[in-house]
N, C-alpha and C positions, 0 to 999 in steps of 0.2 A: 829108380822110382817105379819102373814097370814091374820089377820083382816084388816090391812092397805091395803094389796094387794087386798083383796076382795072388800073393799070400793072403791078403785081406779078403779077396773074393772067394777064397777057398775056406773061409771061416776063422781065420786067425783073430784073436781078441786084440783090438786096437788099444785097449787099456791094460794089457798085461805088462809086466815089468821084470827086470832083473833086480838085483839087490839095491840099485841106486836110481835107475832111470825108468820113467814111463816112456814109451816110444815117442810120444809127441814132444816131451822135454828133451830127449836125446837129439831128435831131429832139429829142434829149435836151437839148441846149444851149438850145433855144428853148422847152422845156417842153411839147412836143407828145406827151403820154403816149399818146394814142390812136394816133398814128403809130408810136411806139416799139413798142407792143403789136402793131400790124399787121405791122411789120417782123420782130418775133420770131416771129410766126405763120408767116411765109414764110422762116424759117430764117436770119435775119440773125445774123451772129456777134456775140454780146453783148459779147465781150471784144476785138473787133478794134480795133487802135490806129490812130487818125487822126493824121496829122502835125501838124495844127493844134490838136487838143483831147484827144489821148490816147484813152482808152476812152469809151464812152457814159456810164459812171458818173462819170468825171472831168468830162466835158462838162456833165452835169446838175448836178454839184456846183459847178462854177465859175459856173453861172448861178443857183445857189440854188434849183433846181427840185425841191422836196421830193417831190412826187407821182411824178415820174419816178425819183428815187432809190429810193423805196420799191418801185416796180415792178421796177426792175433788180435790187435786192437779193432780192426775192421770186422772181425767175427765176434766181437762182444766179450772178450775175456775180462775177468775181474782184475782191475789194476790195483786193488787194495790188499789182495792176498799176500800174506807174509810167508817167508821160508822158515825152516826150523830155527834160524837165528833171529827171527822176528824182524826181518828186513823186507821191504817191498821192492818191486822192480825199479821204481824211481830212486830208491835209496842206493841200489847197486849201480844204476846208471850214473848217479852223481859221484859216488865214490870212485868209479873207474874213469871218470872224465868223459863219458859219452854224452856230450851236451845235446846232440841231435835227438837222442833217445829221450833225454829228460824233457826236451821241448815237445816231442811227439806225444809222450804220456800226458803232459800238462794240457796240451791242446785237446786231447781226447776226453780228459776229465772235464774240461770246460764245456766241450760240445755236449757231453751227456748231461751236465748240470742244466744247460740251456734247454735241452730237450725235455728234461723232467719238469723244469719250471713251466714250460709251455703246456705240458700235459696237465699240470695242476691247475693252471689258469683256465684252460679249456674246461676242465672238470668243474671248476667253480661256476663257470658260465652255464653249465648244463642246467636246464630248468624244466619244470613240468608245466605243460601248456594245457589249460582247461578250455575246450571249445565252447562250453556253455557260458563261461565267464566272458569270453570274447563276444559271443552272440548277444548276451545281455547288454554289453557295452555298445554294440551296434544298434540295438533296439532303443537304448537310451538316447543315442545320438539322433536317431530318427525322430524320437518324440520331442526333442528340444531344439533341433535345428530346422528352421522353416524350409531350407533348401532340400531337406531330405524327407519332407512331408509326404511326397508321392512314392516313397519306397515301399515295396511289397515284401512279403515274407521271402519270396523267391530272390529278390534283390539282396536281402540280408544273408540268405544262405549262400548266394554267389560270392558275396564279399567275404564271408567266413571261410569259404573254400579257398579263395585267393590268398588269405592270410595263412591258412594251414598248409597249403601245398608245398611251399619252400621249406617249412619246418619239418615236414615228413622226410625230406631228403637229408636233414642234418642229424649226425649222430649225437649232437649235444642237446637235443630237445626230446623230452618225453611227453607224448601227446596222450591225454586221457580219452582215447577213442579205440574202438576195435580196429585192429590193423587190417582186417579183412573187409568188413562191411562199412566201416567208418562211423558207426553209431557211437554215441557218447551218452554219459549219464546226464539226464535232464528230465523234467516233468513230462515232456512230449514222448519220451521213450519208456514211460511206466517204471517198472521196478528193475530196469536193466542194471546189472552189476558187472563191472569189468574186473578181470584178473590179469596179473602180470605174467609174462613168460618167466618161468622159474629159473631159466638159464641166464638170461641177460638182464632181467629185472627192469627192462626199459621199454617193452612193447606190451600193449594190452590186447585182450580178446574178450568178446562177450560170451563165448561158449567154446567148449572143447572141439566141437566140429569145425568151427572157423579157424581155430588154432592149427588143427591138423591139415586143413585145406591150404593154409597160408605157409606151412612149413617149408615147402620147396623154395619159395621166394625169400622167406625170412632167415633161413639157416645160415647163409653167408654173412648177413648183417649181424646175426646173433653172435657168431664167432668173433667178429670185429668188436662188437660192444663189450663182450666178455674180456677180450684182450686189452681194450682200453681201460676197463675197470681195474684189471690186474696190474697195469703199468703205472697207475696213479697212486 
């Protein structure tokens, strides 16, 4: 394995192949999990199809190499890819009587399905929050509830802030306010118009200057929001 790592460090292509095997498929078929892990570290294509053995997962399955199968599944390999004979890794495992591998693939398919369902559910729960609508609701409550008759505008603003604060921490809430100065569109703020971050489409700004000033804080969350959107 040290020789493989040394060759890769000196610029060898981890995705090159002979007439039949990609390196990762050859290593997987022979049960060399350490070599597979090393190739993945050097950006080998985990789902590359070799003419002789299909993907690395199929190659490992045909050889009954459970440790390699587990490694490939943990690294997100595609379990649905078919070899040149239109058979998946699960098909090969069943044909060859490798029941443990059949169960491993089935469990991973179920885990990914549950993950995707959860992401879709969370995405459906993602909602836009309008601070002005909340403020109007608080003002209406003040006007109709005798116990709130002594509330001031400052009290209302404090209550509004207490409602918005936890929502700002949630990636599933889009708040119609400037992420930098917290101003929102309402009559009190004149002709204020908010614009979304063009990358994540989930955060607003009142001007380009505030967006630039907020970028150092926002950039990590921006990447996360974009990734969430891509996974749903």
